[in-house]
C-alpha positions as CSV (number, residue, x, y, z in Angstrom):
1,M,-34.5,29.2,8.5
2,D,-33.1,32.6,8.0
3,F,-29.4,32.2,8.2
4,A,-28.4,35.6,7.5
5,A,-30.1,37.2,10.4
6,Q,-28.0,35.1,12.7
7,Y,-24.6,36.3,11.7
8,A,-22.3,39.0,12.6
9,D,-22.6,42.6,10.9
10,A,-20.1,44.2,8.7
11,N,-18.4,46.0,11.6
12,T,-18.1,42.8,13.7
13,R,-16.7,41.0,10.7
14,Q,-14.1,43.8,10.2
15,H,-13.1,43.4,13.9
16,L,-12.6,39.7,13.5
17,I,-10.5,40.2,10.4
18,E,-8.2,42.6,12.5
19,L,-7.9,39.9,15.2
20,L,-6.8,37.5,12.5
21,Q,-3.9,39.8,11.6
22,Q,-1.9,37.5,14.1
23,F,-1.5,35.3,10.9
24,G,0.3,38.2,9.1
25,S,0.4,37.9,5.3
26,R,-1.5,34.6,5.3
27,V,-4.7,36.6,5.8
28,Q,-5.8,37.9,2.5
29,I,-8.7,40.2,1.5
30,S,-7.7,41.2,-2.0
31,R,-10.6,40.9,-4.6
32,A,-8.7,38.4,-6.6
33,V,-8.0,35.9,-3.7
34,L,-11.5,36.3,-2.4
35,E,-13.1,35.6,-5.8
36,Q,-10.9,32.7,-6.3
37,H,-12.1,31.2,-3.0
38,G,-15.7,32.1,-3.6
39,Q,-16.3,29.4,-6.4
40,G,-15.3,25.8,-7.5
41,E,-15.5,24.1,-10.8
42,D,-19.2,24.6,-11.0
43,S,-21.6,27.1,-12.7
44,Y,-23.3,28.7,-9.6
45,G,-21.5,32.0,-9.7
46,C,-19.1,33.5,-7.3
47,Y,-19.9,34.1,-3.6
48,P,-16.7,35.4,-2.1
49,P,-15.8,35.4,1.6
50,D,-15.0,38.4,3.7
51,A,-11.3,37.1,4.1
52,V,-9.2,34.0,3.4
53,V,-6.8,32.6,5.8
54,Y,-4.0,30.1,4.9
55,L,-3.5,27.6,7.7
56,H,-0.6,25.4,8.6
57,S,-1.9,23.3,11.5
58,T,-4.9,21.8,13.2
59,E,-4.1,24.2,16.2
60,E,-4.4,27.2,13.8
61,V,-7.6,26.0,12.2
62,A,-8.9,25.6,15.9
63,T,-7.9,29.1,16.7
64,V,-9.7,30.6,13.9
65,I,-12.8,28.7,14.3
66,Q,-12.9,29.6,18.0
67,L,-13.0,33.1,16.9
68,C,-15.7,32.7,14.2
69,H,-17.7,30.8,16.7
70,Q,-17.3,33.7,19.2
71,Y,-18.3,36.4,16.7
72,R,-20.8,34.2,14.7
73,V,-19.1,34.4,11.4
74,P,-19.4,31.6,8.9
75,V,-16.5,29.3,8.2
76,I,-16.0,27.7,4.7
77,P,-13.3,25.1,4.4
78,Y,-11.2,25.1,1.2
79,G,-8.8,22.6,-0.3
80,A,-7.9,22.4,-4.0
81,G,-11.0,24.2,-5.3
82,S,-12.3,21.4,-7.3
83,S,-15.7,21.0,-5.9
84,V,-18.6,20.9,-8.5
85,E,-21.7,21.4,-6.4
86,G,-21.1,24.7,-5.0
87,Q,-19.6,23.5,-1.8
88,L,-17.1,26.5,-1.8
89,L,-19.8,29.3,-2.1
90,A,-19.6,31.8,0.8
91,L,-23.3,32.4,0.6
92,H,-23.3,34.5,3.7
93,G,-19.9,35.9,3.5
94,G,-17.4,34.6,6.3
95,I,-13.9,33.2,6.5
96,S,-12.5,30.8,4.1
97,L,-10.1,28.4,5.7
98,D,-7.5,27.6,2.9
99,L,-5.8,24.3,4.0
100,S,-3.8,23.9,0.8
101,E,-0.5,24.6,2.8
102,M,-1.3,22.0,5.2
103,N,0.3,19.5,2.8
104,Q,2.5,17.3,4.9
105,V,2.5,13.4,4.8
106,I,2.6,13.0,8.5
107,E,3.7,9.3,8.7
108,I,3.7,6.2,6.3
109,N,3.3,2.8,8.0
110,A,4.4,0.6,5.2
111,E,4.1,-2.7,7.1
112,D,0.5,-2.0,8.1
113,M,-0.2,-0.3,4.9
114,D,-1.7,2.8,6.2
115,C,-0.7,6.5,6.5
116,R,-1.6,9.8,8.1
117,V,-1.8,13.1,6.0
118,Q,-2.8,16.7,6.4
119,A,-5.9,17.7,4.7
120,G,-4.1,19.8,2.0
121,V,-2.2,16.9,0.6
122,T,-3.3,16.0,-3.0
123,R,-3.9,12.6,-4.2
124,E,-1.1,12.9,-6.8
125,A,1.3,14.1,-4.1
126,L,0.4,11.2,-1.9
127,N,1.0,8.7,-4.4
128,Q,4.4,10.2,-5.3
129,A,5.3,9.9,-1.7
130,L,4.0,6.3,-1.3
131,R,5.7,4.8,-4.5
132,Y,9.1,4.3,-2.8
133,D,7.2,1.7,-0.4
134,G,5.5,-0.1,-3.3
135,L,2.1,1.3,-2.1
136,F,-0.6,3.5,-3.5
137,F,-3.8,5.2,-2.5
138,P,-6.5,4.2,-5.1
139,I,-9.2,6.9,-4.9
140,D,-8.7,9.1,-7.8
141,P,-11.5,11.6,-8.7
142,G,-11.0,13.5,-12.0
143,A,-9.4,16.6,-10.4
144,N,-6.1,16.5,-8.4
145,A,-8.2,17.1,-5.3
146,S,-7.0,17.4,-1.7
147,I,-7.5,14.5,0.6
148,G,-9.5,16.6,3.0
149,G,-11.8,17.7,0.2
150,M,-12.2,14.1,-1.0
151,S,-13.0,13.1,2.7
152,A,-15.5,15.8,3.1
153,T,-17.3,15.0,-0.2
154,R,-17.0,11.1,0.3
155,A,-15.3,11.1,-3.1
156,S,-14.8,8.3,-5.5
157,G,-12.9,7.6,-8.8
158,T,-12.1,5.3,-11.5
159,N,-10.8,2.6,-8.9
160,A,-13.9,2.5,-6.9
161,V,-15.2,-0.7,-8.6
162,R,-12.3,-2.5,-7.0
163,Y,-11.1,-0.5,-4.1
164,G,-14.1,1.3,-2.8
165,T,-14.6,5.0,-2.2
166,M,-13.3,7.3,0.5
167,R,-15.9,5.8,2.8
168,E,-14.1,2.3,2.6
169,N,-10.6,3.9,2.9
170,V,-10.7,6.4,5.6
171,M,-9.7,4.8,8.9
172,G,-9.7,7.8,11.1
173,L,-9.8,11.7,11.3
174,T,-8.6,14.8,13.2
175,V,-11.5,17.2,13.0
176,V,-12.1,20.7,14.5
177,T,-15.6,21.1,15.7
178,P,-17.9,24.2,15.2
179,D,-16.9,25.7,18.8
180,G,-13.2,25.0,18.1
181,Q,-12.5,21.7,19.9
182,I,-10.1,19.1,18.5
183,I,-11.2,15.6,18.3
184,K,-9.8,12.4,16.8
185,T,-12.1,9.7,15.3
186,G,-11.3,6.0,14.5
187,G,-7.7,4.9,14.5
188,R,-5.2,2.5,13.0
189,A,-6.9,-0.8,13.9
190,R,-8.6,-2.3,10.7
191,K,-11.7,-2.7,12.6
192,S,-13.3,-1.7,15.9
193,S,-16.7,-1.9,17.7
194,A,-16.0,0.8,20.2
195,G,-18.7,3.4,20.3
196,Y,-20.3,5.4,17.5
197,D,-18.6,5.5,14.1
198,L,-17.8,9.4,14.0
199,T,-15.5,8.8,11.2
200,R,-18.4,7.9,8.9
201,L,-20.5,10.8,10.2
202,Y,-17.7,13.3,9.1
203,V,-16.8,11.6,6.0
204,G,-19.3,13.2,3.4
205,S,-20.2,16.0,5.7
206,E,-19.1,18.6,3.3
207,G,-17.7,21.0,6.0
208,T,-21.1,21.4,7.6
209,L,-20.2,19.6,11.0
210,G,-16.5,20.6,11.4
211,V,-13.3,21.0,9.5
212,I,-11.2,17.8,8.7
213,T,-7.6,18.6,9.3
214,E,-5.8,15.2,9.2
215,I,-6.7,11.7,7.7
216,Q,-5.7,8.3,8.5
217,L,-5.9,6.3,5.3
218,K,-5.9,2.7,4.2
219,L,-3.3,2.0,1.4
220,H,-2.8,-0.9,-1.0
221,P,0.2,-2.6,-2.6
222,I,1.0,-1.7,-6.2
223,P,-0.1,-4.9,-8.1
224,P,2.7,-6.9,-9.8
225,V,0.9,-6.7,-13.2
226,I,-1.2,-4.0,-14.5
227,K,-2.7,-3.9,-18.0
228,A,-5.0,-1.3,-19.7
229,A,-7.1,-1.5,-22.8
230,T,-10.0,0.2,-24.7
231,C,-12.8,-1.4,-26.4
232,Q,-15.1,0.5,-28.9
233,F,-18.6,-0.2,-29.7
234,T,-21.1,0.9,-32.4
235,D,-23.7,2.0,-30.0
236,L,-24.0,3.1,-26.2
237,A,-26.4,0.3,-25.3
238,S,-23.8,-2.5,-26.3
239,A,-21.1,-0.9,-24.2
240,V,-23.4,-0.4,-21.1
241,N,-24.7,-4.1,-21.4
242,T,-21.2,-5.2,-21.6
243,V,-20.3,-3.6,-18.2
244,I,-23.4,-5.0,-16.7
245,E,-22.5,-8.5,-17.6
246,V,-18.9,-8.0,-16.5
247,M,-20.0,-7.0,-13.2
248,Q,-22.8,-9.7,-12.7
249,C,-20.1,-12.4,-13.5
250,A,-18.1,-10.9,-10.6
251,I,-14.9,-10.4,-12.8
252,P,-12.4,-8.5,-10.6
253,V,-11.6,-5.8,-13.0
254,A,-9.8,-2.7,-11.3
255,R,-11.2,0.0,-13.6
256,I,-14.0,0.0,-16.1
257,E,-15.0,3.4,-17.6
258,L,-17.4,4.4,-20.0
259,L,-17.3,7.4,-22.5
260,N,-20.0,8.2,-24.9
261,H,-19.2,9.4,-28.5
262,L,-19.3,13.0,-27.6
263,Q,-16.9,12.5,-24.7
264,M,-14.6,10.4,-26.9
265,K,-14.6,13.1,-29.6
266,A,-13.4,15.7,-26.9
267,C,-10.7,13.5,-25.3
268,I,-9.3,12.6,-28.7
269,Q,-9.0,16.2,-29.7
270,Y,-8.1,17.6,-26.2
271,S,-5.7,14.8,-24.9
272,K,-4.4,13.7,-28.2
273,L,-5.5,10.2,-28.1
274,E,-4.5,8.2,-31.0
275,G,-5.9,5.1,-32.7
276,L,-9.5,5.6,-31.5
277,D,-12.7,6.9,-33.0
278,P,-15.3,9.2,-31.5
279,K,-17.8,6.4,-30.6
280,P,-18.8,4.9,-27.3
281,T,-15.8,3.1,-25.6
282,L,-15.0,1.3,-22.5
283,F,-11.6,1.9,-20.8
284,F,-10.4,-1.2,-18.8
285,E,-7.6,-1.8,-16.3
286,F,-6.7,-5.3,-15.1
287,Q,-4.5,-5.8,-11.9
288,G,-3.1,-9.0,-10.2
289,T,-0.8,-11.7,-11.0
290,E,0.0,-12.8,-14.8
291,T,-2.3,-15.8,-14.4
292,A,-5.2,-13.7,-12.8
293,V,-4.9,-10.8,-15.3
294,A,-4.9,-13.2,-18.1
295,E,-8.1,-14.8,-16.9
296,Q,-9.8,-11.5,-16.4
297,I,-8.8,-10.5,-19.9
298,E,-10.1,-13.6,-21.5
299,L,-13.5,-13.5,-19.8
300,V,-14.0,-9.7,-20.5
301,Q,-13.0,-9.8,-24.2
302,A,-15.5,-12.7,-24.5
303,L,-18.3,-10.8,-23.1
304,A,-17.5,-7.7,-25.0
305,E,-17.3,-9.5,-28.4
306,E,-20.8,-11.0,-27.5
307,H,-22.1,-7.4,-27.5
308,G,-20.2,-6.4,-30.7
309,G,-17.2,-4.9,-29.1
310,E,-14.2,-4.4,-31.4
311,H,-10.7,-6.1,-30.6
312,F,-9.1,-4.7,-27.5
313,S,-6.6,-1.9,-28.2
314,W,-3.9,-2.1,-25.6
315,A,-1.8,0.5,-23.8
316,E,1.4,-1.6,-24.0
317,T,3.8,0.6,-22.0
318,V,3.6,2.5,-18.6
319,E,3.7,5.6,-20.6
320,A,0.8,4.6,-23.0
321,R,-1.3,3.5,-20.0
322,N,-0.6,6.7,-18.1
323,T,-1.6,8.6,-21.2
324,L,-4.9,6.8,-21.4
325,W,-5.9,7.5,-17.8
326,K,-4.6,11.0,-17.9
327,A,-7.0,11.5,-20.8
328,R,-9.8,10.0,-18.5
329,H,-9.0,12.4,-15.8
330,Q,-9.0,15.3,-18.2
331,A,-12.5,14.5,-19.3
332,Y,-14.1,17.6,-17.6
333,F,-11.8,19.9,-19.5
334,A,-11.9,18.0,-22.6
335,G,-15.8,18.1,-22.6
336,L,-15.7,21.9,-21.7
337,S,-13.6,22.5,-25.0
338,L,-16.3,21.2,-27.2
339,Q,-18.3,24.6,-26.9
340,T,-16.2,27.9,-26.9
341,G,-16.9,30.1,-23.8
342,A,-19.4,27.6,-22.4
343,S,-19.7,26.8,-18.8
344,V,-20.7,23.5,-17.4
345,L,-23.6,22.3,-15.3
346,T,-22.2,18.8,-14.2
347,T,-24.4,16.3,-12.7
348,D,-23.6,12.7,-11.5
349,V,-26.0,10.1,-10.4
350,C,-25.5,6.4,-9.4
351,V,-28.1,3.6,-9.8
352,P,-28.1,-0.2,-9.1
353,I,-26.2,-2.0,-11.8
354,S,-29.2,-3.7,-13.2
355,A,-30.7,-0.2,-13.9
356,L,-27.6,1.2,-15.4
357,A,-28.5,0.8,-19.1
358,E,-32.0,2.4,-18.7
359,A,-30.4,5.3,-16.8
360,I,-27.6,6.2,-19.2
361,L,-29.7,5.7,-22.3
362,S,-32.5,7.8,-20.9
363,A,-29.9,10.5,-20.1
364,E,-28.4,10.4,-23.6
365,A,-31.8,10.5,-25.2
366,A,-32.8,13.6,-23.1
367,A,-29.6,15.2,-23.8
368,E,-30.0,14.9,-27.6
369,A,-33.5,16.2,-27.2
370,S,-32.4,19.4,-25.5
371,G,-30.1,20.5,-28.1
372,L,-27.4,20.9,-25.8
373,I,-23.8,19.5,-25.9
374,C,-23.7,16.8,-23.3
375,P,-20.7,14.3,-23.1
376,I,-21.3,11.4,-20.8
377,V,-18.6,9.5,-18.8
378,G,-18.9,7.2,-15.8
379,H,-17.4,4.8,-13.3
380,V,-20.0,2.5,-14.6
381,G,-18.6,-0.5,-12.7
382,D,-20.5,0.7,-9.7
383,G,-23.4,2.3,-11.6
384,N,-22.1,5.9,-11.4
385,F,-22.0,8.2,-14.4
386,H,-21.6,12.0,-15.1
387,V,-23.3,14.3,-17.6
388,L,-21.4,17.4,-18.6
389,I,-24.1,19.8,-19.7
390,L,-22.5,22.7,-21.7
391,Q,-24.2,26.0,-21.5
392,D,-23.8,29.6,-22.4
393,S,-24.4,31.3,-19.3
394,A,-25.5,34.5,-20.9
395,D,-28.3,32.7,-22.8
396,P,-31.4,32.2,-20.4
397,E,-32.9,29.6,-22.7
398,Q,-29.7,27.4,-22.6
399,V,-29.6,27.9,-18.9
400,R,-33.2,26.8,-18.6
401,K,-32.7,23.8,-20.8
402,A,-29.5,22.8,-18.8
403,K,-31.5,22.9,-15.5
404,T,-34.3,21.0,-16.8
405,L,-32.0,18.3,-18.3
406,S,-30.1,17.9,-15.0
407,Q,-33.4,17.6,-13.2
408,M,-34.6,14.8,-15.6
409,I,-31.5,13.0,-15.2
410,V,-31.6,12.9,-11.5
411,E,-35.3,12.3,-11.1
412,K,-34.9,9.3,-13.5
413,A,-32.0,7.9,-11.3
414,L,-34.3,8.4,-8.1
415,S,-37.2,6.5,-9.8
416,L,-34.8,3.6,-10.3
417,Q,-33.9,3.5,-6.7
418,G,-30.6,5.4,-7.3
419,T,-29.1,8.4,-5.8
420,C,-29.0,12.1,-6.8
421,T,-25.2,12.1,-6.5
422,G,-22.7,9.1,-6.5
423,E,-19.6,11.2,-5.5
424,H,-20.0,15.0,-6.1
425,G,-22.0,15.6,-2.9
426,I,-25.1,17.8,-2.3
427,G,-23.5,21.1,-1.7
428,F,-25.6,23.9,-2.8
429,G,-26.7,22.6,-6.1
430,K,-28.6,19.4,-5.1
431,K,-30.1,20.4,-1.8
432,H,-33.7,20.1,-3.1
433,Y,-33.2,16.4,-4.1
434,L,-32.3,15.4,-0.5
435,I,-35.7,15.0,0.9
436,Q,-36.9,13.4,-2.3
437,E,-34.1,10.7,-1.7
438,H,-34.1,10.3,1.9
439,G,-37.5,11.3,3.2
440,E,-38.0,11.7,6.8
441,S,-34.4,10.9,7.8
442,V,-33.4,14.2,6.5
443,A,-35.1,15.7,9.7
444,L,-32.6,13.6,11.8
445,M,-29.8,14.9,9.8
446,K,-31.0,18.5,10.6
447,Q,-31.2,17.6,14.3
448,L,-27.4,16.4,14.2
449,K,-26.4,19.5,12.5
450,Q,-28.3,21.7,15.0
451,A,-26.6,19.7,18.0
452,L,-23.2,20.0,16.6
453,D,-23.4,23.4,15.1
454,P,-26.1,25.4,16.9
455,L,-24.9,28.7,15.6
456,M,-24.9,27.3,12.0
457,I,-21.4,28.8,11.2
458,M,-20.1,25.8,9.3
459,N,-20.5,26.2,5.6
460,P,-24.0,27.3,5.8
461,G,-26.5,26.8,2.9
462,K,-25.0,23.5,2.0
463,V,-26.6,20.0,2.2
464,F,-29.8,21.6,3.5
465,D,-31.1,24.9,4.7
């Protein structure tokens, strides 16, 4: 489908921008701002919008979308700018809706352990607000992403093995539809059989069906005991097989993260981790009562030792534990530091836990054969891992090798009945894998898109063409 032919011409777009001057200085058309909003943390280049509007409320979002619908101008939602699959690219120009100033925690219902937030609230800001009530929100992607963006990509993080992903923790949404209507989905009840589950439709829709402006979230009590440790291995296979056995034994670890030797080298240098060597490492976190945590630790240590794991190194204090997980969350930038001037082609896949060893070992072997620098890190407790493929964007051969390697990793995951993306989303970069993974059901997805967004103005060119 030729999207470009459907959209407003340059004169019409200029007229729309003039109409948007009702928002005053919150409408920006400077080159620097447009370029900032025309790319994420990816390697797909910069596709700037025609204008950026900083919005403060659901009603303001609706006003802008109504105008864009009237004039057939594309709409691209923007949160923290941390997407890695090209979700922010304004492939056909249009208006970037910056929701970062919609950053209010609207309500916290401590007794019911839920809250409602605006889409621009970041995960770190939310947890700062929740700490006084002894609660926390567990979904923690590597970046300090916005809750709206995390919902739109169905994001995950290091806590997913115990607490699930955004899919399990979003209870309801406020959404502005492609024609500017404001709708609410879900609610505060922990379960409902009333009607279609529109919340699940919009969680993971990547801005292609509407703009998420408010989110109702499930919260969790801060555990009474939290302990974190690392365990190092001589080879990657032993570390992965330890993970598989831990999960198959149903030991309720809160976090279990894998870093290969290159990623450990990067984290040691970048985050100043002490007492660790650049070799395959598992990061663990155990949560619960003293008795439960002690039991978890005993079982996991025994399994690790069976696979040649070294003695656990403990993060004894809250500060040490925070340092450890901060290093994990900085893995992307740590990996990037391994090659001066490089860009990163990041791919993430997820496979059934029984296929994890084959998938990761295949990825590392292919990475080594490519000659590129490729740190590997993963939320391996649920079969998800990431490969950071470093490339010199000015070197056509490195770019070709990076694309080939990414394709090999994804196709291997699909051959193991996995998915082409565990948490980054499809965006612009993985559209060509969607049919390979979902087959005929993609046609139904397109029918839904056509029904909800017949003018195709919502984040066009993402998920599918």
